[in-house]
N, C-alpha and C positions, 0 to 999 in steps of 0.2 A: 112555534117552529125551532125557535133557535135554543131552546133550552133542550130539544132531544137532540140537535149537532153532535154533541160531545160523544153520543151512546151509538150514533149510526157511524163515526168514524172507528170507536172501537171495532164494531160488529164488523167493519170494514178490513180494519186490520190484522183482526182474528185470520180471517177468510185468506189473507192474502200471506200467512205467516208461513216459512217454509218446512214444511215434514223433515224431520230429524232421522237421518239414518245412523245408527251403531254399525260401522261398517267392522266387521271381527278381520282383524289381520295374521289368525294362528296357524292356518290354512292354505297360508298366500304367499305366491314370491312377491319382494317388493318393488318389481317392475308393476306387478296386478295389482297389487292394494294402490299403485300411483294412477295406474291406470282406471281401475273400478271408478276410486274421489274423481277424479276429475269429469269424467262422463258421468255421473249421478249429480254431481253439482251442475255439469251444463244442464243437465235436464230440470235443474231448479231445486232442488232438496238440498238442504245443510249437511253435511256426511261429519260424524265421529268416529276417528278409528281408535280402535280399542283392541287389546291384547286378550283375551281368556283363552283357555282352553274349552271345547266342544263339551256338553254333556255328555253321556255315553250315548244318548238317548239320539243326538244328532251325527250322521257321520256321511250326509250329502249337502247341497247346496241348499241353504233353507233361510225365510223368512220368517220372523217371529213379530208377535203384536199381541197386548193386552185388551184388544178390542176386535170384535170382526169386522166393526163398522172400518177401521183404519183399511182393509184390501179395498181399495175403493179404485176409481178410472187414475191416481196418481202412483198408486200399487201396478195395475195392467200396464203404465208406462213406464214403471221402473223393469218389471221384468223382461217386457220386449228388451229394453238398452242392454241388459245382462246379458240374454239372449244372441244378440249381436258380438259383444266380446266371447263367447263360446259357452257362457252358464246358462246352462239350460233343464228343462224337468225341474224347476227349482219348486220345493214344498212350502208349505204354509201352513204356519203352526201359532195356536191361541194360547197363552200363557195365560192362565189365570191364579196360579197360586204362589204363596211366596213372594219375594222383595226382589225388584228388576226393572231397569231402564224402559223397558217397554210398553209403557203407559201412554193412555190419550192417543196424540196422533206420530208416538214414536213407534219405528221399527228398527227389530236387530236382523242384522244381517249376516249371516254366516256362508261361506264360499267356500269351495276346495277347487286348490290346482289339481290338477289330474297325476302331475308328478310327482307331489308330498303327499299322496292321501294314502300308499302303503308305504312311506319310509319309516322305519322302524326309529322308535322313542318319541313320536310325536307328542303319544299320550304320556309323556314321564316328562313332561318341560314345566316349567315353574316356580315358584316359591315353597322351601317345607319347612316346618320346623323341626325344631328334637324335640325326641319323645322321650322322659324319662333320662335326660343325659343333663349332666354338668359342664360340660367344657364347650360344647358346640350348640348354635342358638340357630340357625339357620343355612339352608341349602339351597341354592338358586342356580335351574340349570337351563342354561337362554338356549332361544331357536339357533344361536349360532355356535352351538354347540361349543361354548364356556360354561364355567362354574364359577361357583361365589360360595366360599363357607363362612361365615362370622362366627366369632370366637368370643365369649364373654367376657375373656381377661386378656384378648392377644389380638394379632392384627388377621387381616383378612387373609385367607387361603386361597389361591386361583389358581386353575388349567383350563383341563377340554376333559369333554367327556363322548364319550361313544357305548351306543348299543352293539353288541359284535353279535350276539344270540343274547335275543328274552331269553330267560328273566334276567338279562344280568348287564348290569349298566357299571361301565368300566369309569374311572375318573385319574387322570395322569397329567403329568407335569414333569417337563425339564429341570425348572429351577422355582421353587426346588422340586429335586427326585424323588416322585412319588408314584404309588400307584394303588390305587382303592379299587373294591370290587364293590357292589351290592346286589341283592339279591331282590326282584321287584315281587310283591304283593298286593293285588287287587282284590278290592272288596267292594260292597255297597252295603250303607245303613239307611233305614229309614230313621228321619230325622222333625217330628212335629207333622207337618203338611207336606214334606217333599221329602225324596230320597236324594244323599248325596253319595257319589264317586270316590272311595279311599284309597289314595295310593302310599302305600309304604316300602320305605328301602330297607333292609334290613343288611348289616356289615357281613362281610365276609372275612374270614383271617382275624387275626390277632396283634391287626397295627394300632400303634400306640396314640395315632389320631383319630380312629373312627369305631375303636374298640366298644361294644356298646351302647352305641349314639343310634339308636333308630330314629328314621325322618321319616315325617308324614306330610298328606295336603289331600284335602278334600274338594270336590267341587259339587256343586248341587245338581241335582238332575234336574231339567225345566219339565 
């Protein structure tokens, strides 16, 4: 009987392991992220905050998992807790294709704060790579309305960005003084077993910094 003791201990530990929730903060205010994380942890969930643009197929609060078996009593408890915070009618999605974190007992959680859902520019945030451009390397548009451009042979260029009217993005700074404009192009392409939402930023005007440098980023659709 003693020989089987380690086996039973492992089984018990596995059964007691916390279920991990990947909380995406892309469409949440900072205060909401903290509030949701604290609530889920108090309910016994392990929480890891991530920041990824939701795929185009997800536009409301959603739970994701790689297995239907994951949506058991513990998830019912999670949904009830979120309902108390005002996140109601949460969708559930099973992700069966492609690479993702939501395997085994893990859960992906996308929540949407109402005041951010319709805010212009949320779907253009993220990191872009320059396409067919020798001077520029990357462009990052942060959720705080700041931009960072990296060059292959010079220092960073930083400033602020805004969407004054789609499909145009304005990049500006007082030091150094600059005004860049890009036109946004949205596309979707199929890549093997999944689809990818593509965002391209095309430079407008003949500014020496940005002419001929197109920026592109892709987000896989689950």
